[in-house]
N, C-alpha and C positions, 0 to 999 in steps of 0.2 A: 178573745177576739184576735189579739196580736199573735198568739201562738197558732191559731187556725190559719191566719193569713200566711205566716211563714211556712207552715206545713204544706200549704197549697203551692209554694214555689216563689212567693214574693221575697225580696231581699231585705226590705225594711218597711215598717208601718208606723204611722203617726196619726194623731187625732187633733182636730182644730174646730173652732167655732166658725160658722159660715159668714164671716164678715171680713172685708178687705178695704178699709177706708184709704190707707196709704197707697195701695196698689191701684186703686181707682184714679187717684191723682196722677200717678205715673202714666197710666194708660191714656188719660186725657192729653197729657203733654206729648206722648208718642204720636197720637192721632193728629193733634194740632200741628205738629212739625212735618206731617206727611210721611213719616218714616214707615208707615204700613204699606206704602206703594199701592199696588192694585188689589190688595186684600180688603176690599170694601166691606166685607162681612164683619170685619173687626169694629168698624165704626157703626154699622147698622145695629149690631147687638151689644153695643158698649154698655148699656144699662144693665143687662144681664151679666155680662162678663165681669164687670167691676163690682157687682153686688150679688153674691150667691143667694141671698135671701129673696132677691127679686126673681131669680130663676126658679126657685122652689121655696116659697115662704114657710112651709111646714118643716123644713129641715132644721134640726137642732145641732147636728154634728156632721163634720166631713172627715171621712177616713181616707187618708192619702197613703198610697202604696207604691213602692218602687220595685221594678222588675229589671234585673240586670241583663244586658245583652253584650257584655264585655267581649271584644274581639280576641281571637286566639293568635293573632299576628299583629304586626305593626301596620296600622292603617295608612301610614304615609309611604309605604313601599310602592303602592300602585301609583301615587302621585309622581314618582320619579321614573315612571315608565311611559314616555310620551307616545309610544305606539299602541298603548292600551288605554282604556277608560278607567277612571277612578270613581267608584260608587260608594256612597256613604255606608258605613258599617251596618247600620240598622236596616238597610234595604237590600242586603245581599242574600236574603232568603224569604221566608214567609212574611206576610203582612202582620205586623204586631197588633194592629187594631183588633183583629178577630181573636188572636190568642189571649191577649190581656183581658178583653171584655168577657170571654167565657170564664176565665179564672175569677174575675171580679164577681160574676153572677153566682159562681159556686160558693164563694165566701159570703155573698149577700144572702143566699138561701139559708146557709148555716146560721147566720145572724138572726134571721126571721124565726127559725126553729127554736133558737135559744131564748129570744126576747119576747116571742109571742106573735100570733098571727096578725095582730093589729099593727105590728111594726111595718113601716114602709121604707123602701130604699129606691134609689136611682143610681145607676152606674154610668160613668163617663170615661171615655178614652180618647181625648184629643179631637173629638169631632163636634163637641157642643161648646157653647159660649161659657167655658169655665177656665179660669186662670190657674192652671194646675201648679205652675212653679211657685207663685206667691203663697198658695194654699199649702204646698208641700213644705215651704220654708217655715210657715207659721206652725205647721204640725211637727216641726223638729227633724225633718228628713235631711235637711241640709240648708244651704244658702245660695242665693243667686250670685254667681261670680261676676267678675268684670265683663265677661262675655255674655252675661244675662242668663246663661244656662244654670241649672241647679247642680250643685256638687256637694258631696258629703265627705266628712273626714274619715268615715269608715266604709264608704261604698264607692268613692270616686265620682265619676260623672257619666259613665256608660250605663244609663238605665232609663227605662220608660216610666211614665207616671200614670197611675189610674186613680180614680176617685169614686168613693161610695158616699153619696149623700144619704142620710138616714134620720128618722124621727127619734132614734134613741139618743139620749143625752149623755154622751161620754165626757169624762173629764179631759180637758185639752192637755196636750203635751206642751212643754216650754218650747218656744221658737228657738231655732239655731241662730247663733251670731255669725256675722261675716268674718271670714278667716283668710282673706286673700292677702292682707298686708300690703307690702310694697311690690309684690309680684305683678308683672304685666306680660307674662309669657303669652297668654291667649291673645292679647291685643296686638302684640308684635307679630304673631303668627298669621294674622288675617291677610290673605293675598290681595284683597280689594279695599282695605282700610274702611271696613264697615262699621267701626266703632268711633263715633265722633267724640266720645269721652268714655272713661270707665263706667260700667253699668248702663251704658246706652248703646242701642243697636239701631242703625239705619238699614232697615230690611232691603231698601232699594239697591244697596251695594253688597248685600250678603249673597254668596254663591248658592247657598241652600235655597234662598228665595228665588234667585234668578233662574236656577235650573228646574225648579218645581212649580212655583206659584206664578212667575212672570209670563204673561202671554205676549207674543209678538217678538220682534227683534230686540236683542240686548244692546245697550250702548256699546259702541265699538271700543271705547277705552277700557270698559270692563271685560269685554270678550277676551282681550289679550291677557288679562290677569287671571282668567278662569283656568288656564292650563288645560289639563285633561280631565277636570272634574265634570262629569256628565250627569250626575244625580246626587245632589247634596254636597256637603263639605264637612270634613271632620277636623280641620286644622286647629281650630281654637280648642276643641275638646282634647285632641291628642297632645297639645302643648302643655296642658295643665299638670303640674307636679303632684296634685292630690290624687291623680290616677294610680299612683303607686299603691294606693289602698283599695283599688277597684276590686270588686268581688267577681268571681267567675259566674258566667251565665249558666243557669240550670236547665234552660229550655233548649233542646237540641235543634229546634226549628229556627233558631236565630243564628246557628252556625252557618258561615258563608258557603254558598254553593261554589264548587270549584270553578264553574264557568262565569262567576260574577266577581271573583277576587280581583282580576285584572283583565277583563274581556278585551279581545282585539278590536280596535276601532274599525278595521277593514271588514269585519263581519257585521258589526252593529250598524254601520252606515248603509248597509244593503237591505235592512229590514223594511218590508212593506207592512201594511197594517195588520194583515193576518199573521205574519211571522212574528211581529212585535207582540201581539196578544198571546200567541202560543208560548213564546219564550218567557214572558213575564206574568203568566197566569198564576194567581195567588200571591203576587209580589206587590208591594206598595208602588213600585215603578209604573205599574200598568195604568194608574190613574192619570198620569200626565199625557198619555196618548203617544202614538207613533210620531206625529209631526214635531211636537215639542222635544221629544227625546232625541230624534235625529238632528234637530237644530243644535242641541247640545253637543252631539257627537261631531258635527261639522265644525263647531267652534274648537273642539279639541284637536281635530285634524288640522285646522288652520294654525294652531299653536304648536303642532308637532315638529315643524321644520323638516318633515320627511317628504320628499317629492314622490314617493311611491303612492301617496294618497291622491295625487292630482286626478287620475282617471275616475276614482270613486266620487270625488267632489264635483268634478265636471259633469258627471252623469246626472247630478241632482240640481244643476243650475236652472233647469226648466221644470222642476218639481211642481205639481199642481198647487202645493201649499206655498204661498208667497214668502212666508218667513223661512221655510226650508230652502227655497231657491236663493233668497238673500244670503243666508248663512253659507250656502255652497259657493256662491260667487265670492264672498269674503274670504273663504278658505282658499280658493284657487288663487286669489290675489295675494294672500299672505305667503303661500307656498312659492309663488313666482319670485318673491323677494329673497328667498333663502338660497 
């Protein structure tokens, strides 16, 4: 099974039992503190998320798989170009959900062929109430670092996670131990101080959450800290020294499109709905919609300090979307002070 998964292109494979008692307690604390922000679905499906056996009682094993998307350049280069937008590495080409899920299904079909037709599987990639990171840590793929992301001593942290729940009873792998030590590079790298403590994340301050999940205007204090990050944020991942062991991405469809490495803000701010959909067809960016994306672009323009953007921002101060119009007025006001 492990050999087949690696043959299909996954970077690492691990096996675990479908139970997460400690993770459930952390999830409850996260929700109770309100750190999930507008992500109400986390609370609504907490019982399934914290207990895989509640999601599918018949499952006896969970197979966790890592798929590398390691960038071929320094992801922080775009952050230092205020006239351009910085897009998270994972979103610079095709949507990983579709790619990983198809690969998981191929591995799953092979498992059924080997184990017998009465074998059952369910595959998950980030869209179901599954706590992939705690399960992957339990399966020995790595550990959750102080930034709460998963990282491994032999694969770094630039990877997606997929899960195959199955009725096959595999021997579990030993869980990986935490190896961050005294390092706090990821915590210090966060532009918005989204970590109230090591191993804790307040999503309400996380740029990935703010640019993707958060609806409506972003708090003005946080807007100023977002810089030119218009979709996601890689700062805490890029700062991690364990990435010196990151493995190369095998999937060419994760390689950055040239037009998304550091796209000009002047072009992005002019996108209407049709142009947005065309540009980001097949991209995970498409799911946030034109309005939220242009809101993010306007925050970046306001942070650019470049008066050349004033006409672009001014043109959107009366945008039909109230949040876009608010972001445009904020950007004009910021640029007027430079």
